[in-house]
All heavy atoms as a GROMACS GRO file, in nm:
protein
  607
    1MET      N    1   3.250   5.019  10.201
    1MET     CA    2   3.322   5.089  10.306
    1MET      C    3   3.470   5.098  10.270
    1MET      O    4   3.524   5.010  10.208
    1MET     CB    5   3.308   5.014  10.438
    1MET     CG    6   3.174   5.023  10.500
    1MET     SD    7   3.176   4.947  10.662
    1MET     CE    8   3.005   4.955  10.696
    2SER      N    9   3.531   5.203  10.315
    2SER     CA   10   3.673   5.221  10.286
    2SER      C   11   3.758   5.165  10.398
    2SER      O   12   3.709   5.128  10.504
    2SER     CB   13   3.702   5.370  10.268
    2SER     OG   14   3.700   5.434  10.393
    3GLU      N   15   3.888   5.163  10.375
    3GLU     CA   16   3.983   5.120  10.478
    3GLU      C   17   3.982   5.214  10.597
    3GLU      O   18   4.028   5.180  10.704
    3GLU     CB   19   4.125   5.112  10.420
    3GLU     CG   20   4.144   4.996  10.326
    3GLU     CD   21   4.129   4.861  10.393
    3GLU    OE1   22   4.176   4.844  10.507
    3GLU    OE2   23   4.069   4.772  10.332
    4GLU      N   24   3.928   5.335  10.579
    4GLU     CA   25   3.925   5.434  10.685
    4GLU      C   26   3.811   5.411  10.784
    4GLU      O   27   3.795   5.485  10.879
    4GLU     CB   28   3.914   5.575  10.625
    4GLU     CG   29   4.035   5.616  10.545
    4GLU     CD   30   4.162   5.615  10.629
    4GLU    OE1   31   4.162   5.669  10.740
    4GLU    OE2   32   4.261   5.558  10.582
    5THR      N   33   3.728   5.308  10.760
    5THR     CA   34   3.617   5.280  10.848
    5THR      C   35   3.667   5.255  10.989
    5THR      O   36   3.759   5.178  11.012
    5THR     CB   37   3.540   5.155  10.799
    5THR    OG1   38   3.496   5.179  10.667
    5THR    CG2   39   3.422   5.127  10.889
    6VAL      N   40   3.605   5.324  11.084
    6VAL     CA   41   3.641   5.309  11.224
    6VAL      C   42   3.524   5.242  11.295
    6VAL      O   43   3.409   5.270  11.266
    6VAL     CB   44   3.673   5.445  11.288
    6VAL    CG1   45   3.706   5.431  11.435
    6VAL    CG2   46   3.789   5.511  11.215
    7ILE      N   47   3.555   5.158  11.390
    7ILE     CA   48   3.452   5.087  11.465
    7ILE      C   49   3.381   5.182  11.559
    7ILE      O   50   3.442   5.266  11.624
    7ILE     CB   51   3.516   4.970  11.543
    7ILE    CG1   52   3.573   4.869  11.444
    7ILE    CG2   53   3.417   4.904  11.635
    7ILE    CD1   54   3.650   4.758  11.508
    8ASP      N   55   3.251   5.165  11.570
    8ASP     CA   56   3.169   5.244  11.661
    8ASP      C   57   3.223   5.231  11.803
    8ASP      O   58   3.254   5.120  11.849
    8ASP     CB   59   3.025   5.193  11.654
    8ASP     CG   60   2.934   5.267  11.748
    8ASP    OD1   61   2.903   5.384  11.720
    8ASP    OD2   62   2.897   5.207  11.851
    9PRO      N   63   3.239   5.342  11.875
    9PRO     CA   64   3.295   5.337  12.010
    9PRO      C   65   3.217   5.246  12.106
    9PRO      O   66   3.277   5.180  12.192
    9PRO     CB   67   3.288   5.483  12.058
    9PRO     CG   68   3.286   5.563  11.933
    9PRO     CD   69   3.214   5.479  11.832
   10THR      N   70   3.085   5.239  12.092
   10THR     CA   71   3.005   5.150  12.177
   10THR      C   72   3.042   5.004  12.150
   10THR      O   73   3.061   4.926  12.244
   10THR     CB   74   2.855   5.173  12.153
   10THR    OG1   75   2.824   5.309  12.179
   10THR    CG2   76   2.771   5.083  12.243
   11LEU      N   77   3.054   4.969  12.023
   11LEU     CA   78   3.093   4.833  11.988
   11LEU      C   79   3.234   4.803  12.038
   11LEU      O   80   3.259   4.695  12.093
   11LEU     CB   81   3.086   4.812  11.836
   11LEU     CG   82   3.135   4.677  11.783
   11LEU    CD1   83   3.054   4.562  11.843
   11LEU    CD2   84   3.129   4.674  11.632
   12LEU      N   85   3.324   4.897  12.022
   12LEU     CA   86   3.463   4.877  12.065
   12LEU      C   87   3.470   4.845  12.215
   12LEU      O   88   3.546   4.758  12.257
   12LEU     CB   89   3.547   5.000  12.032
   12LEU     CG   90   3.696   4.990  12.063
   12LEU    CD1   91   3.760   4.872  11.989
   12LEU    CD2   92   3.766   5.119  12.029
   13ARG      N   93   3.389   4.912  12.295
   13ARG     CA   94   3.388   4.885  12.440
   13ARG      C   95   3.337   4.744  12.472
   13ARG      O   96   3.373   4.688  12.575
   13ARG     CB   97   3.302   4.988  12.513
   13ARG     CG   98   3.370   5.124  12.525
   13ARG     CD   99   3.297   5.216  12.620
   13ARG     NE  100   3.160   5.246  12.580
   13ARG     CZ  101   3.124   5.344  12.496
   13ARG    NH1  102   3.217   5.420  12.442
   13ARG    NH2  103   2.999   5.364  12.466
   14LEU      N  104   3.256   4.688  12.385
   14LEU     CA  105   3.199   4.555  12.408
   14LEU      C  106   3.289   4.442  12.360
   14LEU      O  107   3.277   4.329  12.407
   14LEU     CB  108   3.064   4.542  12.337
   14LEU     CG  109   2.954   4.635  12.386
   14LEU    CD1  110   2.832   4.623  12.296
   14LEU    CD2  111   2.918   4.607  12.530
   15LEU      N  112   3.380   4.471  12.267
   15LEU     CA  113   3.465   4.368  12.210
   15LEU      C  114   3.574   4.326  12.309
   15LEU      O  115   3.626   4.408  12.385
   15LEU     CB  116   3.531   4.418  12.081
   15LEU     CG  117   3.436   4.446  11.965
   15LEU    CD1  118   3.514   4.504  11.848
   15LEU    CD2  119   3.360   4.322  11.924
   16ALA      N  120   3.607   4.197  12.306
   16ALA     CA  121   3.713   4.144  12.392
   16ALA      C  122   3.797   4.046  12.312
   16ALA      O  123   3.749   3.984  12.217
   16ALA     CB  124   3.653   4.076  12.514
   17CYS      N  125   3.921   4.032  12.353
   17CYS     CA  126   4.010   3.936  12.290
   17CYS      C  127   3.956   3.795  12.313
   17CYS      O  128   3.922   3.759  12.426
   17CYS     CB  129   4.150   3.950  12.350
   17CYS     SG  130   4.265   3.825  12.289
   18PRO      N  131   3.949   3.713  12.209
   18PRO     CA  132   3.899   3.577  12.228
   18PRO      C  133   3.994   3.487  12.307
   18PRO      O  134   3.954   3.383  12.356
   18PRO     CB  135   3.880   3.525  12.085
   18PRO     CG  136   3.972   3.608  12.002
   18PRO     CD  137   3.979   3.742  12.069
   19GLN      N  138   4.120   3.530  12.322
   19GLN     CA  139   4.217   3.448  12.396
   19GLN      C  140   4.214   3.477  12.545
   19GLN      O  141   4.202   3.387  12.625
   19GLN     CB  142   4.358   3.469  12.342
   19GLN     CG  143   4.380   3.402  12.208
   19GLN     CD  144   4.521   3.422  12.161
   19GLN    OE1  145   4.554   3.526  12.106
   19GLN    NE2  146   4.604   3.323  12.184
   20ASP      N  147   4.229   3.604  12.584
   20ASP     CA  148   4.236   3.635  12.727
   20ASP      C  149   4.116   3.713  12.779
   20ASP      O  150   4.111   3.749  12.895
   20ASP     CB  151   4.367   3.706  12.762
   20ASP     CG  152   4.373   3.851  12.715
   20ASP    OD1  153   4.278   3.900  12.652
   20ASP    OD2  154   4.476   3.916  12.742
   21LYS      N  155   4.020   3.740  12.691
   21LYS     CA  156   3.894   3.810  12.726
   21LYS      C  157   3.916   3.954  12.774
   21LYS      O  158   3.828   4.014  12.831
   21LYS     CB  159   3.814   3.733  12.833
   21LYS     CG  160   3.794   3.586  12.805
   21LYS     CD  161   3.728   3.559  12.673
   21LYS     CE  162   3.700   3.410  12.658
   21LYS     NZ  163   3.744   3.356  12.534
   22GLY      N  164   4.034   4.009  12.750
   22GLY     CA  165   4.065   4.145  12.791
   22GLY      C  166   4.030   4.247  12.683
   22GLY      O  167   3.985   4.212  12.573
   23SER      N  168   4.055   4.372  12.715
   23SER     CA  169   4.026   4.484  12.625
   23SER      C  170   4.112   4.480  12.499
   23SER      O  171   4.226   4.432  12.502
   23SER     CB  172   4.053   4.616  12.696
   23SER     OG  173   3.969   4.630  12.806
   24LEU      N  174   4.055   4.533  12.392
   24LEU     CA  175   4.127   4.552  12.267
   24LEU      C  176   4.132   4.701  12.237
   24LEU      O  177   4.044   4.776  12.276
   24LEU     CB  178   4.056   4.478  12.153
   24LEU     CG  179   4.053   4.327  12.164
   24LEU    CD1  180   3.956   4.269  12.062
   24LEU    CD2  181   4.193   4.270  12.143
   25TYR      N  182   4.235   4.743  12.165
   25TYR     CA  183   4.255   4.883  12.132
   25TYR      C  184   4.255   4.898  11.981
   25TYR      O  185   4.321   4.821  11.910
   25TYR     CB  186   4.386   4.934  12.189
   25TYR     CG  187   4.388   4.927  12.340
   25TYR    CD1  188   4.433   4.813  12.405
   25TYR    CD2  189   4.342   5.033  12.417
   25TYR    CE1  190   4.433   4.805  12.544
   25TYR    CE2  191   4.342   5.026  12.555
   25TYR     CZ  192   4.387   4.912  12.618
   25TYR     OH  193   4.386   4.904  12.755
   26LEU      N  194   4.182   4.997  11.932
   26LEU     CA  195   4.179   5.026  11.790
   26LEU      C  196   4.299   5.112  11.757
   26LEU      O  197   4.313   5.223  11.810
   26LEU     CB  198   4.050   5.100  11.754
   26LEU     CG  199   4.032   5.136  11.608
   26LEU    CD1  200   4.019   5.010  11.522
   26LEU    CD2  201   3.909   5.224  11.592
   27VAL      N  202   4.389   5.060  11.674
   27VAL     CA  203   4.511   5.131  11.638
   27VAL      C  204   4.536   5.117  11.488
   27VAL      O  205   4.477   5.032  11.422
   27VAL     CB  206   4.634   5.078  11.717
   27VAL    CG1  207   4.619   5.107  11.866
   27VAL    CG2  208   4.655   4.931  11.694
   28ARG      N  209   4.627   5.198  11.439
   28ARG     CA  210   4.666   5.191  11.298
   28ARG      C  211   4.801   5.121  11.289
   28ARG      O  212   4.898   5.164  11.351
   28ARG     CB  213   4.674   5.331  11.237
   28ARG     CG  214   4.693   5.328  11.086
   28ARG     CD  215   4.694   5.468  11.028
   28ARG     NE  216   4.568   5.537  11.047
   28ARG     CZ  217   4.467   5.535  10.958
   28ARG    NH1  218   4.480   5.468  10.847
   28ARG    NH2  219   4.357   5.601  10.981
   29ALA      N  220   4.806   5.014  11.211
   29ALA     CA  221   4.929   4.937  11.192
   29ALA      C  222   5.022   5.008  11.095
   29ALA      O  223   4.985   5.108  11.032
   29ALA     CB  224   4.896   4.797  11.142
   30ASP      N  225   5.143   4.955  11.082
   30ASP     CA  226   5.244   5.013  10.992
   30ASP      C  227   5.195   5.025  10.848
   30ASP      O  228   5.233   5.117  10.777
   30ASP     CB  229   5.372   4.930  10.994
   30ASP     CG  230   5.450   4.947  11.124
   30ASP    OD1  231   5.430   5.049  11.193
   30ASP    OD2  232   5.532   4.859  11.154
   31ASP      N  233   5.112   4.930  10.805
   31ASP     CA  234   5.063   4.933  10.667
   31ASP      C  235   4.946   5.030  10.647
   31ASP      O  236   4.892   5.041  10.538
   31ASP     CB  237   5.026   4.793  10.620
   31ASP     CG  238   4.910   4.733  10.698
   31ASP    OD1  239   4.853   4.800  10.786
   31ASP    OD2  240   4.878   4.615  10.671
   32GLY      N  241   4.905   5.100  10.754
   32GLY     CA  242   4.798   5.199  10.745
   32GLY      C  243   4.660   5.145  10.777
   32GLY      O  244   4.566   5.221  10.791
   33ALA      N  245   4.646   5.014  10.786
   33ALA     CA  246   4.516   4.954  10.817
   33ALA      C  247   4.490   4.959  10.966
   33ALA      O  248   4.582   4.948  11.047
   33ALA     CB  249   4.513   4.809  10.768
   34HIS      N  250   4.364   4.974  11.003
   34HIS     CA  251   4.326   4.966  11.143
   34HIS      C  252   4.324   4.819  11.186
   34HIS      O  253   4.285   4.731  11.108
   34HIS     CB  254   4.187   5.025  11.165
   34HIS     CG  255   4.186   5.174  11.165
   34HIS    ND1  256   4.148   5.247  11.056
   34HIS    CD2  257   4.220   5.263  11.260
   34HIS    CE1  258   4.157   5.375  11.084
   34HIS    NE2  259   4.202   5.388  11.207
   35VAL      N  260   4.367   4.795  11.308
   35VAL     CA  261   4.361   4.661  11.369
   35VAL      C  262   4.314   4.676  11.512
   35VAL      O  263   4.320   4.785  11.570
   35VAL     CB  264   4.498   4.588  11.367
   35VAL    CG1  265   4.545   4.563  11.226
   35VAL    CG2  266   4.602   4.664  11.447
   36LEU      N  267   4.265   4.568  11.569
   36LEU     CA  268   4.234   4.564  11.711
   36LEU      C  269   4.353   4.497  11.778
   36LEU      O  270   4.390   4.384  11.742
   36LEU     CB  271   4.105   4.486  11.735
   36LEU     CG  272   3.980   4.557  11.685
   36LEU    CD1  273   3.860   4.465  11.691
   36LEU    CD2  274   3.955   4.684  11.764
   37TYR      N  275   4.411   4.566  11.875
   37TYR     CA  276   4.537   4.521  11.932
   37TYR      C  277   4.522   4.481  12.078
   37TYR      O  278   4.461   4.551  12.158
   37TYR     CB  279   4.642   4.631  11.919
   37TYR     CG  280   4.778   4.589  11.968
   37TYR    CD1  281   4.841   4.476  11.916
   37TYR    CD2  282   4.844   4.660  12.066
   37TYR    CE1  283   4.964   4.436  11.961
   37TYR    CE2  284   4.969   4.623  12.111
   37TYR     CZ  285   5.028   4.509  12.058
   37TYR     OH  286   5.152   4.469  12.103
   38ASN      N  287   4.580   4.366  12.112
   38ASN     CA  288   4.588   4.318  12.249
   38ASN      C  289   4.734   4.330  12.292
   38ASN      O  290   4.817   4.247  12.254
   38ASN     CB  291   4.541   4.173  12.259
   38ASN     CG  292   4.553   4.118  12.399
   38ASN    OD1  293   4.629   4.167  12.482
   38ASN    ND2  294   4.478   4.013  12.427
   39PRO      N  295   4.769   4.433  12.371
   39PRO     CA  296   4.908   4.452  12.411
   39PRO      C  297   4.958   4.348  12.511
   39PRO      O  298   5.078   4.326  12.522
   39PRO     CB  299   4.909   4.592  12.473
   39PRO     CG  300   4.769   4.611  12.522
   39PRO     CD  301   4.682   4.538  12.423
   40ARG      N  302   4.868   4.284  12.583
   40ARG     CA  303   4.908   4.183  12.681
   40ARG      C  304   4.967   4.060  12.612
   40ARG      O  305   5.066   4.003  12.657
   40ARG     CB  306   4.789   4.144  12.769
   40ARG     CG  307   4.734   4.264  12.848
   40ARG     CD  308   4.597   4.236  12.908
   40ARG     NE  309   4.497   4.192  12.812
   40ARG     CZ  310   4.432   4.272  12.728
   40ARG    NH1  311   4.456   4.402  12.728
   40ARG    NH2  312   4.342   4.225  12.645
   41LEU      N  313   4.904   4.018  12.503
   41LEU     CA  314   4.950   3.901  12.428
   41LEU      C  315   5.029   3.939  12.303
   41LEU      O  316   5.080   3.851  12.233
   41LEU     CB  317   4.830   3.813  12.387
   41LEU     CG  318   4.745   3.759  12.501
   41LEU    CD1  319   4.627   3.680  12.446
   41LEU    CD2  320   4.827   3.673  12.595
   42ARG      N  321   5.034   4.070  12.275
   42ARG     CA  322   5.100   4.120  12.154
   42ARG      C  323   5.044   4.054  12.029
   42ARG      O  324   5.117   3.999  11.946
   42ARG     CB  325   5.251   4.105  12.164
   42ARG     CG  326   5.306   4.190  12.276
   42ARG     CD  327   5.454   4.190  12.280
   42ARG     NE  328   5.497   4.272  12.394
   42ARG     CZ  329   5.620   4.311  12.415
   42ARG    NH1  330   5.714   4.276  12.331
   42ARG    NH2  331   5.649   4.385  12.518
   43ARG      N  332   4.910   4.062  12.017
   43ARG     CA  333   4.839   4.005  11.903
   43ARG      C  334   4.754   4.114  11.840
   43ARG      O  335   4.689   4.192  11.909
   43ARG     CB  336   4.749   3.890  11.947
   43ARG     CG  337   4.819   3.777  12.020
   43ARG     CD  338   4.878   3.676  11.931
   43ARG     NE  339   4.772   3.601  11.865
   43ARG     CZ  340   4.791   3.524  11.761
   43ARG    NH1  341   4.912   3.508  11.712
   43ARG    NH2  342   4.692   3.460  11.705
   44ALA      N  343   4.752   4.117  11.707
   44ALA     CA  344   4.673   4.214  11.631
   44ALA      C  345   4.567   4.138  11.551
   44ALA      O  346   4.598   4.044  11.478
   44ALA     CB  347   4.762   4.294  11.537
   45TYR      N  348   4.443   4.181  11.568
   45TYR     CA  349   4.330   4.121  11.497
   45TYR      C  350   4.289   4.212  11.382
   45TYR      O  351   4.273   4.333  11.401
   45TYR     CB  352   4.211   4.102  11.592
   45TYR     CG  353   4.237   3.998  11.698
   45TYR    CD1  354   4.296   4.034  11.818
   45TYR    CD2  355   4.207   3.865  11.676
   45TYR    CE1  356   4.323   3.938  11.915
   45TYR    CE2  357   4.233   3.769  11.773
   45TYR     CZ  358   4.292   3.806  11.892
   45TYR     OH  359   4.319   3.711  11.986
   46PRO      N  360   4.269   4.155  11.262
   46PRO     CA  361   4.235   4.238  11.146
   46PRO      C  362   4.091   4.288  11.152
   46PRO      O  363   4.007   4.234  11.224
   46PRO     CB  364   4.254   4.142  11.028
   46PRO     CG  365   4.229   4.007  11.086
   46PRO     CD  366   4.279   4.013  11.227
   47ILE      N  367   4.067   4.394  11.074
   47ILE     CA  368   3.932   4.446  11.053
   47ILE      C  369   3.910   4.438  10.903
   47ILE      O  370   3.984   4.498  10.826
   47ILE     CB  371   3.919   4.590  11.104
   47ILE    CG1  372   3.948   4.594  11.254
   47ILE    CG2  373   3.780   4.645  11.072
   47ILE    CD1  374   3.955   4.734  11.311
   48ASP      N  375   3.810   4.360  10.862
   48ASP     CA  376   3.783   4.338  10.720
   48ASP      C  377   3.654   4.409  10.682
   48ASP      O  378   3.547   4.372  10.728
   48ASP     CB  379   3.771   4.187  10.694
   48ASP     CG  380   3.755   4.153  10.548
   48ASP    OD1  381   3.775   4.241  10.462
   48ASP    OD2  382   3.722   4.036  10.519
   49SER      N  383   3.666   4.513  10.600
   49SER     CA  384   3.551   4.592  10.556
   49SER      C  385   3.468   4.642  10.673
   49SER      O  386   3.346   4.638  10.672
   49SER     CB  387   3.463   4.510  10.461
   49SER     OG  388   3.535   4.472  10.348
   50GLY      N  389   3.536   4.686  10.779
   50GLY     CA  390   3.468   4.740  10.896
   50GLY      C  391   3.421   4.637  10.996
   50GLY      O  392   3.363   4.671  11.098
   51ILE      N  393   3.448   4.510  10.969
   51ILE     CA  394   3.404   4.402  11.058
   51ILE      C  395   3.526   4.341  11.128
   51ILE      O  396   3.617   4.291  11.062
   51ILE     CB  397   3.328   4.292  10.980
   51ILE    CG1  398   3.207   4.354  10.912
   51ILE    CG2  399   3.289   4.178  11.072
   51ILE    CD1  400   3.138   4.263  10.813
   52PRO      N  401   3.529   4.347  11.262
   52PRO     CA  402   3.641   4.287  11.335
   52PRO      C  403   3.644   4.135  11.314
   52PRO      O  404   3.541   4.069  11.322
   52PRO     CB  405   3.609   4.319  11.482
   52PRO     CG  406   3.507   4.426  11.478
   52PRO     CD  407   3.432   4.410  11.350
   53VAL      N  408   3.762   4.083  11.286
   53VAL     CA  409   3.780   3.939  11.269
   53VAL      C  410   3.847   3.887  11.396
   53VAL      O  411   3.969   3.886  11.407
   53VAL     CB  412   3.864   3.908  11.143
   53VAL    CG1  413   3.878   3.757  11.125
   53VAL    CG2  414   3.802   3.972  11.019
   54LEU      N  415   3.766   3.848  11.492
   54LEU     CA  416   3.817   3.808  11.623
   54LEU      C  417   3.831   3.656  11.632
   54LEU      O  418   3.774   3.590  11.718
   54LEU     CB  419   3.726   3.861  11.734
   54LEU     CG  420   3.720   4.013  11.742
   54LEU    CD1  421   3.626   4.058  11.852
   54LEU    CD2  422   3.859   4.072  11.763
   55LEU      N  423   3.908   3.602  11.540
   55LEU     CA  424   3.940   3.460  11.537
   55LEU      C  425   4.087   3.444  11.571
   55LEU      O  426   4.173   3.511  11.512
   55LEU     CB  427   3.912   3.401  11.400
   55LEU     CG  428   3.767   3.412  11.350
   55LEU    CD1  429   3.758   3.368  11.204
   55LEU    CD2  430   3.675   3.330  11.438
   56VAL      N  431   4.117   3.358  11.666
   56VAL     CA  432   4.255   3.338  11.711
   56VAL      C  433   4.346   3.305  11.592
   56VAL      O  434   4.458   3.358  11.583
   56VAL     CB  435   4.261   3.229  11.819
   56VAL    CG1  436   4.405   3.197  11.856
   56VAL    CG2  437   4.183   3.273  11.943
   57ASP      N  438   4.298   3.223  11.501
   57ASP     CA  439   4.380   3.183  11.386
   57ASP      C  440   4.405   3.296  11.286
   57ASP      O  441   4.495   3.287  11.204
   57ASP     CB  442   4.315   3.066  11.312
   57ASP     CG  443   4.316   2.938  11.394
   57ASP    OD1  444   4.393   2.930  11.491
   57ASP    OD2  445   4.238   2.846  11.361
   58GLU      N  446   4.326   3.402  11.291
   58GLU     CA  447   4.342   3.515  11.199
   58GLU      C  448   4.430   3.625  11.258
   58GLU      O  449   4.472   3.716  11.186
   58GLU     CB  450   4.206   3.573  11.162
   58GLU     CG  451   4.118   3.478  11.083
   58GLU     CD  452   4.171   3.448  10.944
   58GLU    OE1  453   4.226   3.538  10.880
   58GLU    OE2  454   4.159   3.333  10.901
   59ALA      N  455   4.455   3.621  11.388
   59ALA     CA  456   4.539   3.723  11.452
   59ALA      C  457   4.685   3.698  11.416
   59ALA      O  458   4.724   3.587  11.380
   59ALA     CB  459   4.521   3.718  11.603
   60ARG      N  460   4.764   3.804  11.427
   60ARG     CA  461   4.907   3.789  11.400
   60ARG      C  462   4.986   3.836  11.521
   60ARG      O  463   4.942   3.924  11.596
   60ARG     CB  464   4.948   3.865  11.275
   60ARG     CG  465   4.931   4.014  11.284
   60ARG     CD  466   4.980   4.082  11.155
   60ARG     NE  467   4.952   4.224  11.157
   60ARG     CZ  468   5.022   4.314  11.224
   60ARG    NH1  469   5.128   4.278  11.293
   60ARG    NH2  470   4.988   4.442  11.222
   61ASP      N  471   5.102   3.776  11.539
   61ASP     CA  472   5.192   3.817  11.646
   61ASP      C  473   5.260   3.947  11.609
   61ASP      O  474   5.286   3.974  11.491
   61ASP     CB  475   5.298   3.710  11.672
   61ASP     CG  476   5.239   3.583  11.730
   61ASP    OD1  477   5.147   3.593  11.813
   61ASP    OD2  478   5.286   3.474  11.694
   62VAL      N  479   5.291   4.027  11.710
   62VAL     CA  480   5.353   4.157  11.691
   62VAL      C  481   5.491   4.155  11.756
   62VAL      O  482   5.504   4.112  11.872
   62VAL     CB  483   5.264   4.268  11.753
   62VAL    CG1  484   5.334   4.400  11.757
   62VAL    CG2  485   5.133   4.276  11.677
   63ASP      N  486   5.593   4.200  11.683
   63ASP     CA  487   5.729   4.202  11.740
   63ASP      C  488   5.746   4.325  11.830
   63ASP      O  489   5.657   4.409  11.842
   63ASP     CB  490   5.835   4.197  11.631
   63ASP     CG  491   5.836   4.320  11.540
   63ASP    OD1  492   5.786   4.427  11.580
   63ASP    OD2  493   5.888   4.308  11.428
   64GLU      N  494   5.860   4.333  11.896
   64GLU     CA  495   5.886   4.439  11.994
   64GLU      C  496   5.873   4.579  11.935
   64GLU      O  497   5.811   4.668  11.993
   64GLU     CB  498   6.025   4.421  12.057
   64GLU     CG  499   6.058   4.523  12.163
   64GLU     CD  500   5.968   4.516  12.286
   64GLU    OE1  501   5.919   4.406  12.319
   64GLU    OE2  502   5.946   4.621  12.350
   65ALA      N  503   5.931   4.600  11.818
   65ALA     CA  504   5.927   4.733  11.754
   65ALA      C  505   5.784   4.774  11.721
   65ALA      O  506   5.743   4.888  11.747
   65ALA     CB  507   6.014   4.734  11.629
   66GLU      N  508   5.707   4.683  11.664
   66GLU     CA  509   5.569   4.716  11.631
   66GLU      C  510   5.485   4.732  11.757
   66GLU      O  511   5.397   4.818  11.764
   66GLU     CB  512   5.507   4.611  11.538
   66GLU     CG  513   5.370   4.652  11.489
   66GLU     CD  514   5.306   4.557  11.391
   66GLU    OE1  515   5.357   4.445  11.372
   66GLU    OE2  516   5.202   4.594  11.334
   67HIS      N  517   5.513   4.652  11.860
   67HIS     CA  518   5.443   4.666  11.988
   67HIS      C  519   5.460   4.808  12.042
   67HIS      O  520   5.364   4.871  12.086
   67HIS     CB  521   5.494   4.563  12.088
   67HIS     CG  522   5.446   4.587  12.228
   67HIS    ND1  523   5.316   4.564  12.266
   67HIS    CD2  524   5.511   4.632  12.338
   67HIS    CE1  525   5.302   4.594  12.395
   67HIS    NE2  526   5.420   4.636  12.440
   68GLU      N  527   5.582   4.861  12.037
   68GLU     CA  528   5.608   4.996  12.085
   68GLU      C  529   5.530   5.099  12.003
   68GLU      O  530   5.473   5.193  12.058
   68GLU     CB  531   5.758   5.027  12.080
   68GLU     CG  532   5.841   4.945  12.176
   68GLU     CD  533   5.805   4.969  12.321
   68GLU    OE1  534   5.773   5.084  12.357
   68GLU    OE2  535   5.809   4.872  12.400
   69GLN      N  536   5.528   5.080  11.871
   69GLN     CA  537   5.457   5.173  11.782
   69GLN      C  538   5.307   5.169  11.808
   69GLN      O  539   5.242   5.273  11.817
   69GLN     CB  540   5.489   5.137  11.635
   69GLN     CG  541   5.430   5.231  11.532
   69GLN     CD  542   5.297   5.182  11.477
   69GLN    OE1  543   5.271   5.063  11.467
   69GLN    NE2  544   5.212   5.275  11.441
   70LEU      N  545   5.250   5.050  11.822
   70LEU     CA  546   5.107   5.038  11.847
   70LEU      C  547   5.070   5.088  11.986
   70LEU      O  548   4.970   5.157  12.003
   70LEU     CB  549   5.062   4.892  11.829
   70LEU     CG  550   5.076   4.833  11.688
   70LEU    CD1  551   5.038   4.687  11.688
   70LEU    CD2  552   4.995   4.912  11.586
   71SER      N  553   5.150   5.054  12.085
   71SER     CA  554   5.120   5.094  12.224
   71SER      C  555   5.126   5.246  12.242
   71SER      O  556   5.059   5.300  12.330
   71SER     CB  557   5.219   5.027  12.319
   71SER     OG  558   5.199   4.886  12.319
   72ALA      N  559   5.204   5.312  12.162
   72ALA     CA  560   5.214   5.458  12.171
   72ALA      C  561   5.085   5.527  12.130
   72ALA      O  562   5.066   5.646  12.158
   72ALA     CB  563   5.330   5.508  12.085
   73GLN      N  564   4.994   5.454  12.067
   73GLN     CA  565   4.869   5.512  12.018
   73GLN      C  566   4.757   5.513  12.123
   73GLN      O  567   4.650   5.566  12.099
   73GLN     CB  568   4.821   5.436  11.893
   73GLN     CG  569   4.917   5.449  11.778
   73GLN     CD  570   4.867   5.374  11.656
   73GLN    OE1  571   4.753   5.388  11.617
   73GLN    NE2  572   4.954   5.295  11.596
   74PHE      N  573   4.779   5.454  12.238
   74PHE     CA  574   4.677   5.450  12.342
   74PHE      C  575   4.743   5.448  12.480
   74PHE      O  576   4.862   5.423  12.493
   74PHE     CB  577   4.585   5.328  12.325
   74PHE     CG  578   4.657   5.197  12.342
   74PHE    CD1  579   4.672   5.140  12.468
   74PHE    CD2  580   4.710   5.130  12.234
   74PHE    CE1  581   4.739   5.020  12.484
   74PHE    CE2  582   4.776   5.009  12.249
   74PHE     CZ  583   4.791   4.955  12.375
   75THR      N  584   4.662   5.472  12.580
   75THR     CA  585   4.706   5.462  12.718
   75THR      C  586   4.627   5.350  12.784
   75THR      O  587   4.503   5.353  12.781
   75THR     CB  588   4.681   5.594  12.795
   75THR    OG1  589   4.748   5.698  12.726
   75THR    CG2  590   4.729   5.585  12.936
   76GLU      N  591   4.696   5.251  12.837
   76GLU     CA  592   4.624   5.142  12.903
   76GLU      C  593   4.562   5.192  13.031
   76GLU      O  594   4.616   5.278  13.099
   76GLU     CB  595   4.721   5.026  12.934
   76GLU     CG  596   4.761   4.951  12.808
   76GLU     CD  597   4.827   4.820  12.841
   76GLU    OE1  598   4.756   4.727  12.880
   76GLU    OE2  599   4.950   4.814  12.829
   77ASP      N  600   4.447   5.134  13.065
   77ASP     CA  601   4.376   5.171  13.188
   77ASP      C  602   4.450   5.122  13.310
   77ASP      O  603   4.516   5.026  13.313
   77ASP     CB  604   4.235   5.112  13.187
   77ASP     CG  605   4.154   5.166  13.069
   77ASP    OD1  606   4.182   5.279  13.025
   77ASP    OD2  607   4.062   5.095  13.024
   0.00000   0.00000   0.00000
């Protein structure tokens, strides 16, 4: 699979943040890779070969500038 692999929309609706159990958003990070983003905690979870890595220790914190860039890619419910 390529880096362009996108998660199936049905699977995306079922996935939740392991920290706050809320929704995650599929977005493209500054480096071009897709990540699952939790805007409430400002945490980005990696996607490795099309597989979401929903481990708290694997997520990274997002600064204010990147938060704005990622949040612009979706509309929160």
